[in-house]
C-alpha positions, -999 to +999 in steps of 0.1 A: -472+683+159-469+706+127-430+707+138-426+670+147-442+662+108-414+689+093-383+671+112-394+638+103-398+648+067-369+665+066-350+635+082-365+614+053-353+633+028-317+636+042-318+597+042-331+591+008-304+614-009-277+600+010-285+565+001-294+576-037-260+588-040-247+558-023-263+536-050-249+559-078-213+555-065-219+519-063-228+513-095-202+534-112-173+512-095-191+481-104-188+490-144-155+503-138-140+471-118-157+446-140-144+461-174-112+457-158-120+419-148-131+410-183-097+429-200-075+405-175-093+374-185-085+379-218-049+389-213-049+358-193-066+335-219-041+347-246-011+337-223-026+305-218-032+295-254+004+307-261+014+285-237-001+254-250+008+260-287+044+262-271+040+228-253+024+212-284+058+225-308+084+216-279+069+179-277+066+177-318+101+188-320+112+161-293+093+134-313+109+143-346+143+143-329+138+111-314+127+095-349+153+111-366+180+099-344+170+063-356+167+072-394+202+064-396+196+026-390+174+026-421+201+045-444+228+025-432+211-008-437+201+004-470+237+012-480+251-021-470+225-038-494+227-016-526+269-017-520+274-052-510+243-071-513+223-088-485+242-097-455+245-134-449+241-132-410+211-102-411+211-109-372+246-100-366+244-067-390+213-053-376+227-059-340+257-039-347+234-010-362+213-003-330+227+026-310+234+017-274+207+043-261+180+036-289+142+030-285+139+006-315+125-029-307+132-048-339+146-043-377+132-057-407+141-063-441+117-068-471+121-079-504+098-056-526+070-061-501+073-094-487+092-093-449+123-115-452+144-108-419+137-099-387+159-091-358+156-099-329+144-132-345+131-154-318+107-131-306+092-118-339+096-148-363+059-149-369+063-117-392+087-134-418+069-136-454+043-112-445+031-096-476+026-056-469+002-059-497-024-084-480-036-055-457-051-023-477-039+000-449+000-011-449+001-013-485-012+025-489+011+035-461+041+017-480+032+034-512+034+066-496+071+059-480+079+049-520+064+081-535+084+101-508+113+084-515+122+089-476+116+073-445+079+073-432+060+060-406+031+044-404+007+038-369-001+034-346-013+002-352-017-033-337+014-056-344+014-090-354+040-096-328+019-080-299+020-050-290+011-013-304+038+002-319+049+028-354+065+011-383+090+032-401+098+023-434+130+035-454+128+026-496+159+016-514+165+010-553+188-002-575+209+020-596+181+019-623+157+035-595+141+005-595+126-003-560+139-035-544+126-033-512+120-015-473+146-013-445+124-011-418+122-002-378+093-006-353+092+013-323+067+007-292+040+035-291+047+034-253+087+037-256+080+065-283+058+082-255+078+077-230+110+088-244+090+122-254+077+126-216+041+121-229+020+109-208-015+115-193-019+114-155-040+135-131-013+152-117+004+163-148-005+198-159-012+190-197-036+162-212-021+148-247-038+129-277-026+117-311-041+111-342-039+103-377-062+102-407-070+063-416-055+057-449-087+036-458-116+056-443-096+089-441-116+093-407-094+108-382-084+080-354-073+092-320-048+077-297-040+080-256-073+100-255-105+103-268-117+132-293-146+142-270-121+151-242-109+182-262-142+190-271-155+223-251-115+231-240-089+254-256-060+233-271-034+234-295-026+211-324+003+205-344+013+182-378+042+158-373+054+154-410+073+120-403+041+100-398+011+127-408+001+127-372-019+155-353-002+161-321-031+180-297-024+195-262-046+208-237-045+222-201-059+199-176-074+227-156-096+246-183-095+286-177-129+303-181-143+333-170-159+320-141-121+312-131-119+353-125-144+351-095-119+364-071-115+395-091-153+399-099-161+392-059-134+422-050-148+445-079-180+440-062-169+444-024-149+473-034-180+488-052-204+484-023-174+497+000-176+531-018-211+534-021-214+524+017-189+552+028-204+580+006-239+572+022-221+569+057-203+604+053-236+622+041-259+612+070-231+619+098-248+650+107-278+639+112-267+608+132-245+632+153-277+651+164-296+617+174-265+608+191-263+639+213-302+640+222-294+602+232-265+608+253-288+638+270-314+616+279-285+590+294-268+615+314-298+624+334-307+589+339-273+582+352-273+612+374-306+600+390-289+566+395-257+579+410-280+600+438-297+566+446-266+546+447-246+576+468-279+573+488-276+533+495-243+536+503-246+565+523-215+584+500-218+617+496-195+639+474-180+672+480-161+702+460-145+731+475-138+758+449-107+779+462-110+805+435-145+817+442-141+805+478-180+783+475-186+747+493-208+724+471-223+692+489-247+670+474-278+658+488-265+625+504-237+646+523-264+668+535-285+635+549-251+623+567-248+658+584-284+655+591-289+694+578-317+705+556-314+701+516-315+739+510-288+740+536-253+760+522-220+748+538-197+780+545-162+781+531-149+798+566-164+768+584-156+735+568-141+717+599-177+728+622-186+694+623-158+673+633-157+664+668-127+672+691-098+699+682-076+665+671-101+659+642-103+691+633-066+697+633-063+667+613-087+674+587-064+709+581-033+688+576-046+665+555-060+693+529-022+709+533-002+677+528-028+673+498-018+705+484+018+701+491+026+669+477+001+670+451-017+639+459-049+626+474-057+619+509-081+597+529-089+590+565-117+583+589-128+607+614-157+611+643-183+640+635-212+656+652-244+664+630-268+689+630-287+668+653-258+656+680-253+624+666-222+611+671-210+593+634-178+578+619-175+590+585-145+578+556-130+607+537-114+607+500-104+639+486-079+650+459-064+684+449-069+699+416-045+721+398-047+744+367-017+753+350+003+749+384-023+767+406-047+749+427-084+758+420-103+735+439-105+701+461-129+671+452-139+640+473-162+621+486-172+614+525-189+579+534-211+571+567-193+543+581-206+543+615-220+507+614-189+492+599-169+510+629-190+496+655-191+460+638-154+461+636-149+471+670-171+444+681-157+419+662-122+427+677-139+420+709-149+389+701-114+377+684-097+388+717-119+366+735-113+340+711-079+338+717-081+339+754-100+308+750-078+292+724-047+299+744-064+281+777-072+247+760-048+220+745-059+221+711-067+244+677-101+261+678-111+267+643-144+277+621-141+262+586-167+275+557-177+261+528-195+281+500-226+274+478-196+263+453-181+238+475-150+261+481-136+256+514-119+284+537-111+293+574-127+320+585-112+316+620-079+296+638-067+299+668-030+309+675-019+275+683-022+263+651+014+270+647+024+248+674+000+218+659+006+222+622+034+246+619+014+273+604+002+305+616-031+317+611-017+344+585-006+315+565-038+296+563-061+324+561-040+340+528-042+305+516-061+278+528-047+248+503-012+251+529-033+233+556-050+209+528-016+203+515+002+185+552-028+158+553-011+124+548-017+114+511-032+083+523-059+100+544-067+129+522-095+115+505-114+099+535-109+131+550-130+150+521-155+123+521-162+125+556-165+164+552-190+159+526-207+134+543-210+157+577-222+186+552-247+163+537-263+152+562-256+182+589-244+154+615-211+160+638-180+160+617-155+135+640-125+119+625-089+111+631-061+118+602-024+122+598-006+151+590+032+155+579+050+183+597+086+188+591+090+150+582+072+136+612+036+123+610+013+136+636-023+120+647-049+149+646-086+142+657-113+168+645-143+172+661-167+197+649-206+204+643-217+218+609-244+246+604-262+260+575-268+296+567-293+311+545-274+312+514-262+276+516-228+280+531-216+253+557-201+262+588-182+239+609-167+250+645-148+227+664-114+220+678-086+202+664-064+176+691-036+160+688-039+125+696-004+111+687+006+096+719-029+080+722-030+066+687+008+048+686-002+032+720-032+017+703-014+006+671+015-008+691-008-027+716-026-039+682+003-048+667+013-069+699-019-083+701-018-096+661+016-110+666+010-126+694-022-144+679-003-149+645+030-167+656+033-204+645+050-210+683+029-221+717+030-192+738+013-200+772+013-179+801+005-187+836-002-171+875+017-175+903+001-212+908+009-220+873-026-222+861-028-211+829-041-178+815-032-171+778-033-199+753-026-187+714-035-197+685-001-214+676-010-236+712-042-242+695-025-257+664+003-278+679-017-295+708-055-294+693-070-276+725-087-246+720-081-213+747-115-222+764-109-254+771-076-253+789-076-213+801-081-220+842-065-253+843-035-264+857-001-264+833+009-299+841-026-313+838-029-306+805+008-308+791+020-343+796+058-340+793+086-362+787+119-352+797+152-363+779+176-380+808+167-356+835+153-361+867+118-343+874+124-334+909+158-324+902+143-301+870+117-286+891+146-276+917+165-261+895+137-244+872+126-224+905+157-214+915+176-205+882+142-191+869+139-209+833+144-241+813+154-245+778+156-281+761+138-309+739+109-325+754+080-347+740+045-338+747+012-352+743-015-334+721-053-340+727-051-369+703-025-385+727+003-383+700+034-376+708+051-344+694+087-332+694+089-301+711+116-275+720+105-256+750+116-225+765+100-216+801+104-185+824+093-176+858+080-140+863+090-122+895+081-088+911+104-063+926+104-082+960+115-116+938+081-134+943+067-155+916+042-137+896+037-165+867+053-182+840+057-176+802+063-207+778+075-210+747+073-241+728+083-250+693+074-277+673+106-292+658+091-321+641+089-307+606+127-293+612+140-327+615+121-340+590+134-311+568+170-323+578+164-357+567+148-345+534+176-322+528+203-349+531+181-372+507+181-343+483+214-340+486+225-377+474+198-375+448+220-343+433+252-359+437+240-391+419+225-367+391+260-350+387+279-381+386+260-395+362+260-362+342+298-366+344+300-401+334+280-390+303+303-360+294+337-379+297+320-413+280+305-412+247+290-446+253+258-437+270+245-473+276+273-481+291+275-452+314+233-462+323+245-499+326+270-488+356+244-462+368+215-485+377+229-497+409+235-464+424+203-448+411+182-479+427+203-480+465+197-441+466+160-440+459+160-475+477+137-494+452+136-530+441+146-530+405+151-512+377+149-521+339+160-501+305+138-511+275+146-501+242+120-498+210+130-520+181+119-509+147+087-526+146+079-511+181+084-540+202+104-532+234+136-551+238+148-554+275+184-539+273+195-538+311+183-542+348+192-543+382+176-555+411+185-561+446+197-592+463+169-603+480+146-596+450+138-627+426+151-619+394+127-628+367+143-611+339+136-642+314+100-640+312+097-605+295+126-597+275+107-585+248+072-563+252+051-567+220+043-537+202+005-539+211+016-537+248+040-507+242+016-487+223-008-493+254+018-480+281+029-450+259-009-443+256-006-439+296+027-424+298+011-396+274-015-386+299+013-370+325+045-376+306+049-407+328+037-436+347+033-435+386+008-454+402+002-488+422-004-521+404-036-527+415-051-491+408-046-499+371-071-502+343-074-543+335-050-548+304-018-560+292+003-539+315-017-545+348-012-585+340+027-579+332+032-562+365+011-586+383+029-612+371+062-599+379+051-593+415+053-554+411+033-533+438+038-501+424+058-485+394+071-455+380+078-455+344+094-426+322+098-424+282+130-420+266+126-395+237+150-389+208+144-360+190+107-356+203+103-394+191+100-427+215+130-444+219+127-466+252+119-463+289+126-467+323+114-485+347+116-482+385+098-510+405+089-516+442+079-553+446+075-551+486+051-521+491+027-495+476+050-471+475+038-435+466+068-419+448+077-383+465+078-352+438+118-354+445+117-390+435+096-382+403+120-352+396+151-373+399+140-398+376+126-375+351+161-357+351+184-392+346+159-396+316+159-360+303+199-363+306+199-397+290+181-382+260+203-351+255+230-376+257+217-401+228+209-370+209+242-356+212+258-393+204+236-392+172+244-358+163+282-362+167+281-394+146+260-373+117+283-344+124+314-369+115+298-383+086+291-347+070+326-338+081+338-368+064+319-361+033+330-323+031+368-335+035+362-362+006+347-336-018+373-307-009+401-335-014+384-349-050+381-313-064+410-305-090+413-269-079+435-262-049+417-251-018+426-235+016+404-218+044+416-189+064+398-176+095+393-135+099+428-136+115+446-149+083+454-181+099+449-217+079+424-241+092+419-264+059+443-271+033+434-301+006+461-323-011+459-301-044+470-271-026+496-293-010+511-300-042+506-266-060+526-248-031+550-279-023+542-277+013+526-302+036+491-295+052+506-304+087+533-278+083+510-248+073+478-257+095+468-229+121+498-208+105+491-174+093+492-173+053+513-140+052+546-151+057+543-186+050+523-189+018+525-154+007+551-125+013+541-100+041+546-073+017+529-086-012+509-060-035+487-087-056+471-111-033+466-093+001+445-061-013+420-088-032+419-110+001+412-076+025+385-067+000+367-097+001+371-100+038+361-063+045+330-060+022+319-093+023+315-104-014+334-129-037+363-119-059+379-136-089+415-127-103+448-141-124+482-135-108+514-142-109+528-165-076+566-158-083+577-184-052+563-213-078+567-193-112+531-202-117+499-179-130+470-188-107+435-184-112+423-172-076+384-174-065+379-160-027+345-166-011+336-150+022+318-164+050+309-154+086+343-171+099+369-160+076+372-168+036+375-202+015+398-198-014+401-216-046+432-217-070+437-230-105+474-235-120+468-215-151+506-213-163+498-237-193+468-215-206+488-180-203+520-195-223+497-206-246+477-173-251+514-156-254+523-179-282+493-170-300+499-134-296+533-140-309+521-161-335+495-135-345+524-106-348+542-129-368+514-129-392+510-095-391+546-091-404+541-115-430+508-098-441+528-066-444+555-079-465+531-097-489+513-061-494+544-038-494+581-057-500+565-083-524+544-056-541+574-036-555+592-062-577+564-079-587+548-043-598+582-039-616+578-069-634+548-066-645+555-030-658+588-041-676+569-071-691+538-042-705+567-022-717+592-047-733+587-037-768+590+000-765+621+000-741+638-025-760+635-003-792+640+029-780+659+031-746+680-001-736+693-033-750+678-063-743+702-074-720+697-041-700+661-052-699+668-086-688+693-075-662+666-052-648+640-080-651+664-105-631+673-078-602+632-076-600+630-113-599+658-117-570+645-091-549+609-109-552+626-142-545+645-126-511+612-115-502+599-147-507+625-167-486+616-142-458+579-148-458+586-185-459+609-182-427+581-162-407+556-191-416+579-213-405+581-196-373+545-196-371+541-234-378 
């Protein structure tokens, strides 16, 4: 007890000290890593601040550079005003001063503090006459510009003309430094910020704010962002002197100490890991001691389990120590040999228990071969135990070498007597099954389905190859090979029946198809299921080939079905011509059921009339020749005549005696009727084709209809036909009519059908798109009254619609009988009416097309420009009169000819490139060109279309000559100007100089005559120059 307590106390002290050292190490590293993290945070924070300051300075420089680029506008305008005075056309002057890529929205000019001019004017005219001193803020900002005597920007402010902008005012003074006014530029705030790339968006890295002290309240006002958005944030602020603005910049992502949490976390985890490693290393010896004690206990438990396992499996282990010549057996091996546990096997008597000398020699050979080949061995041998019991054992052995020398053999021996006996019994049963399987015409098998519903063949006889093309070994190795040859259409039913048999434990009898070498075979399966204790189901049964039987049954079933479903009457008799069979075709044709006629004489049932044949000779010929084929008339059950094609054959045996007859009778009434209908349909189609051809060849559709009414009436065998056409007030006017000679024509009675009746007729036709009825079946009304007055028994009326509107209608009338118009009749009349509608629409369309064509020609002929059109192959398809005059060629000479080589030269280098670009790139082109053939200048406009080019040409020769004259005149004026400024100025200057020094020269340097000669010389030069100018002026005029 004392030792146990002492060991536990030592263990506790050891674990406590290791934990204490681990905590100390953890705290040490934790402090170090957190100091490093904080220093890194301070360094990163400084970098962020410097970065924001740089961005702020960059944006300030960008804004100032943009504003200074536009300061030239203010200064230039101020210079112009001081030098030349206020411009007469301020808008033109201001427009010329604005650079191309500027951001200035408007320019203003003030007289003192009153705005007098603005550009652009229309959009900003409301600021004219505005006094800057009317608003205290504007006044103070304007005074700042005056005090600075330089450009100064006010704002951002709400502009009078709308929007928010900044206003740059540049003061200008007179020579006495008296203030005259401002030149002003206004820039919209958004334009300035966009130019400086200053935007506040969530995806941007930085956030901006612009502020300025209000000149009235001296409070800082913010733009773009609120001041609160920059509180508790790291930001930079810079001053922009041009407008006394402050630009604020901050990062979208605030960098705080919490942002360094990955580094802090790493420091904590690193410290924990160091403390844990120290604790783990210090307690390792104790842990190893505990582990050794635990493994010793486990080893003893495993030894016990090994012994029990060897005992249950009847496996004993052994070892032969070559060096010490000692043999060791396990207790299980001693049990197998039925020797006491204290038995010590002798080294020299290793083979004493093996029966027969060949077993003893065999085991020796195994040991020798294992030593020679340095490999293991295994074998089955028979032994005789200490109690003279014969047993079969499975021996496994392996040599063990050390430094190339054999030191021992180790191995195991298993008692396999039971398995050996069972195997021998199984071989005997298998042989018996093979003999049974070979003696029956089928395949014997045992099929197993385990509790997981997996199928496998436990046994199948050798005849499986004959039946299925698969050897038993193939099926054993892969059961799916058998199931894969089952026909796809039978596979689902095969497994359904198998499952039902397993579920109900009933006989499994099923016929299915297999596919063997591209051949379909029928197989009958018959098996009885049984269930074992663990839930596995077994079927013991046979497979039989029933292909021959199945095919015969199918053939019989097919022939029986064919006989029953054939539409002809098939009747068989015995040798006395008593009816034996009567199929469904016979029941349909004659009306008698089979049970009514079977057993009766053929002649008593079938009353037959032959065409131009003597009955006695017919019977004689039938018995001699053995058959008859021909058309006859027979009576059915109702006594009605049926036209029949009869084919009758006598049946005789090998001796030539009559055994019966077979008659096949075909009802040919439908065939004859079909031939008649075919002729009728052919006539209808011929009439439609002729009517269509006439409509195509003759544009007068009314004339074609009038010529066709007789043909239409005679073809469908009708009494009379009327064509009515609707008037503008919706009355129906009779336009055309036709009737047979034997019909009384009372055409004058209804030349006009009132609109009310027409409306009723249209309503009747709208239900089925036409009217087809007996007169007496119609509801009482105006339509019925008119048809009765005209003695019409039945009528077929079709509307004629043009562009989906009612145009007229065609009336087909029968005055003799109540005729049911067939589907062919209705389709025929409908086709006539539809084609007539199409012809009328076509006629109207052609009229409209001609009018549009004439109108287009009139327009193109009336325009003042020459016009012609070409297709994509450059062939001319239109040429107006102006073009004829321009090119001096007639339309008939040029239509359908190619423009290249006819209008223009084939190697032409001006027109062809322009025309080609317009055609290929499908866009219009305008150019001027000289047309050498006619010595004229042309203005050409080319417009592409889907079919080619439309080309407009205008003779601009006169305009070109006028321009050239103006250019020549300008040149002369330039020469006159030069002469006035140079040639005239020289003699004139001499004259003026001589006059000014007249008194001095005459007295001191020359005589008066010499002086006047000089004056005359200069005057003559001046006169000559004036004459040249006069001549030039006359040329200009």
